[in-house]
N, C-alpha and C positions, 0 to 999 in steps of 0.2 A: 582825118578824112574818113568818112563813112564808107564801109564796104557794102555796096548795093546788092551783092550776091550772098552775103552772110545770112544763113537761115535764122529765123526769128524764134523758133521753138526748139525745145529739147526733144529728143537727144541729138537732132541733126546739128544744132548750133555748136555743141561741144565736139562732135566728130569733125565738123568743118574747121573749128579752131585748132584741133590737133593736127590736121593736115596743113593748115596755114603756118603753124609754128614750125613744122618740119620742113616745109617748102622754103622757108627763109634761109635754110642751110644749103640749098642747092649749089650755089656758086663755088663752094669749097669741096665739092664731091663729084665723082664720076656719075654718069647717067645711071649705071647699075646700082651704085651706092645710094643715090637719092631716091630712086624708085622703090628699092627695097625698104629703105628707112621710112618712107611715107606710107607704104602699105602696113608696115609694122606699127607705126604710130596710130593710124586709123583703126587697125585691128585692136590694139590695146584699149583705145578710148571706146570703141564700140562694145567691147566686152564689159568694160566698167559701166557704160550707160545702160547696157542690157540688164545688168544686175540692179542698177538704181531704178529702172523703170519697169521691171517685171517682164522683160522681153527675153527671147532666146538669144544667146550670144552667137554671133555669126562665126563661121570658120574663116580661116585666112583665104581659102579658095573663093568664098563668097565675097570677101573684100576685094580680091583681085578681079572678079567678074564684074562687080559694080564699078570698079575703076575703068575697066575696058569699055563699059557701057557709056561712061561719062566722057571718055576721051574725045577730043575734038569739039566739045561744046564750049560756048563762050562762058558759061557758068559751070565749068568743069568741077571745081571744088564743091559747089553746092549740089550739083547733080550727083556727084559721088556720094556725098553725105546722105542725101535723100534716098538714093538707091540702096544704101546700106540699111537705113532705117526701114525701108519698105521690105527688104529681105528679112529683117528681124521680126517684123510684124506678121508677114505672111507665114513664116515658119511657126510663129506662136499661135496664129489662128488655126493652122492645120492640125496642131496638137490638141486643140480643144474639142 
């Protein structure tokens, strides 16, 4: 089944995939464990994608801020991924 919310371009697609892979483990964890694990997974992938695409790697605080922004949205995972990428690009643009 196709995920209608999955981003179609990189680096958002890979960041979203990292979140989705980690979210599948929610059932066996406490809320504190899975929220922390998902932030860590998104952060790791965002750092990797930043290096691969010549963008600035976001801090964990930026990842958490993007997650809070996406919270409550029907497209939560996609909005989170796109917000992370936006932060990576804004920071890169500001440095130029």
